[in-house]
C-alpha positions as CSV (number, residue, x, y, z in Angstrom):
1,X,-12.5,41.2,-117.6
2,X,-11.6,37.2,-117.0
3,X,-9.4,35.9,-114.5
4,X,-6.0,35.3,-115.7
5,X,-6.4,31.6,-114.5
6,X,-9.2,31.0,-117.3
7,X,-6.9,32.0,-120.4
8,X,-4.0,30.2,-119.8
9,X,-3.5,26.7,-120.5
10,X,-2.6,24.5,-117.4
11,X,-3.4,21.1,-119.0
12,X,-1.2,20.0,-121.9
13,X,-0.8,16.8,-123.3
14,X,2.2,17.8,-125.1
15,X,4.9,20.4,-125.5
16,X,3.3,23.3,-127.6
17,X,5.1,23.9,-131.1
18,X,7.2,27.0,-131.2
19,X,9.6,26.5,-134.4
20,X,8.6,24.9,-137.8
21,X,6.3,22.2,-135.9
22,X,9.2,21.6,-133.1
23,X,8.9,22.0,-129.5
24,X,11.5,23.8,-127.1
25,X,13.2,20.3,-125.9
26,X,13.7,19.5,-129.7
27,X,14.7,22.6,-130.7
28,X,17.3,22.5,-127.8
29,X,18.4,19.0,-128.8
30,X,18.9,20.5,-132.5
31,X,20.7,23.4,-131.5
32,X,23.2,21.4,-128.8
33,X,23.9,18.5,-131.7
34,X,24.6,21.4,-134.4
35,X,26.6,23.4,-131.9
36,X,29.0,20.2,-131.1
37,X,29.3,20.0,-134.7
38,X,29.7,23.5,-135.9
39,X,32.2,24.9,-133.3
40,X,35.2,22.5,-133.7
41,X,34.8,22.6,-137.6
42,X,34.3,26.2,-138.0
43,X,37.3,27.3,-135.1
44,X,39.7,24.5,-137.0
45,X,38.8,26.0,-140.7
46,X,39.1,29.8,-139.0
47,X,42.2,28.8,-137.3
48,X,43.7,27.4,-140.5
49,X,42.7,30.8,-142.4
50,X,45.0,32.8,-139.2
51,X,41.5,34.3,-138.1
52,X,40.5,31.9,-134.8
53,X,37.8,34.6,-133.9
54,X,36.0,34.3,-137.1
55,X,35.1,30.8,-136.5
56,X,32.7,31.9,-133.6
57,X,30.8,33.6,-136.5
58,X,30.8,30.7,-139.0
59,X,29.6,28.5,-136.0
60,X,26.6,30.7,-135.3
61,X,25.6,31.0,-138.9
62,X,26.1,27.2,-139.4
63,X,23.9,26.6,-136.0
64,X,21.4,28.8,-137.2
65,X,21.4,26.9,-140.8
66,X,21.2,23.5,-139.4
67,X,18.2,24.4,-137.0
68,X,16.4,25.7,-140.0
69,X,17.1,23.0,-142.2
70,X,16.8,20.1,-139.6
71,X,13.4,21.6,-138.1
72,X,12.1,21.8,-141.6
73,X,13.0,18.3,-142.1
74,X,11.3,17.2,-138.6
75,X,8.1,19.1,-139.7
76,X,7.7,16.8,-142.8
77,X,8.5,14.1,-140.9
78,X,6.1,14.9,-138.3
79,X,3.2,15.6,-140.9
80,X,0.0,13.7,-140.3
81,X,1.6,11.7,-137.9
82,X,0.6,11.1,-134.6
83,X,2.5,12.4,-131.2
84,X,6.0,11.2,-130.6
85,X,6.1,9.1,-134.0
86,X,9.8,10.1,-134.9
87,X,11.0,9.5,-131.3
88,X,9.8,5.7,-131.7
89,X,11.1,5.3,-135.4
90,X,14.6,6.3,-134.4
91,X,14.3,4.0,-131.1
92,X,13.3,1.2,-133.5
93,X,16.3,2.1,-136.1
94,X,18.8,2.0,-133.3
95,X,17.6,-1.4,-132.2
96,X,17.6,-2.6,-135.7
97,X,21.4,-1.2,-136.1
98,X,22.3,-2.6,-132.6
99,X,23.0,0.6,-130.6
100,X,20.4,0.3,-128.0
101,X,17.7,-2.2,-127.2
102,X,13.7,-0.9,-128.1
103,X,11.5,-0.5,-125.3
104,X,8.6,-1.8,-127.8
105,X,7.4,-5.6,-128.2
106,X,8.1,-6.0,-132.1
107,X,7.7,-9.8,-131.8
108,X,4.8,-11.5,-134.0
109,X,3.8,-14.9,-133.4
110,X,1.9,-17.0,-130.9
111,X,2.1,-16.0,-127.1
112,X,2.4,-18.3,-124.2
113,X,2.0,-17.6,-120.5
114,X,4.3,-20.3,-119.5
115,X,2.0,-22.8,-117.2
116,X,1.3,-26.4,-118.6
117,X,-2.5,-27.5,-118.6
118,X,-1.8,-30.0,-116.0
119,X,-0.3,-27.7,-113.3
120,X,-3.0,-27.2,-110.5
121,X,-3.9,-23.7,-109.7
122,X,-2.9,-22.3,-106.2
123,X,-5.8,-22.0,-103.4
124,X,-6.0,-18.1,-104.1
125,X,-6.6,-18.4,-107.7
126,X,-9.8,-21.1,-107.3
């Protein structure tokens, strides 16, 4: 019988996909955002109908439906692309609309090291 350590993956380069190509951290993010949206909306709608506790059921169904639809969207977005592709696209898009600076260099053209040709080199670099 093989040793238990031999059959377990102990070196993973990326999080494994657990549902429709999404990792657990991606699913956690989707559930959190869906709950932040569905819970107040469903409680408000159920409160207007006079059954506030029914709002929690509506929110639960809404969160599950949102997770299934969004995970399918991410699955199509990630198909055939490298690891971390859509995170980079989101960071670039947020930079384009001015909400967050992108950590990526997106400038094209000539680059300069900032020294003139006539400047003497320090003794340690000769």
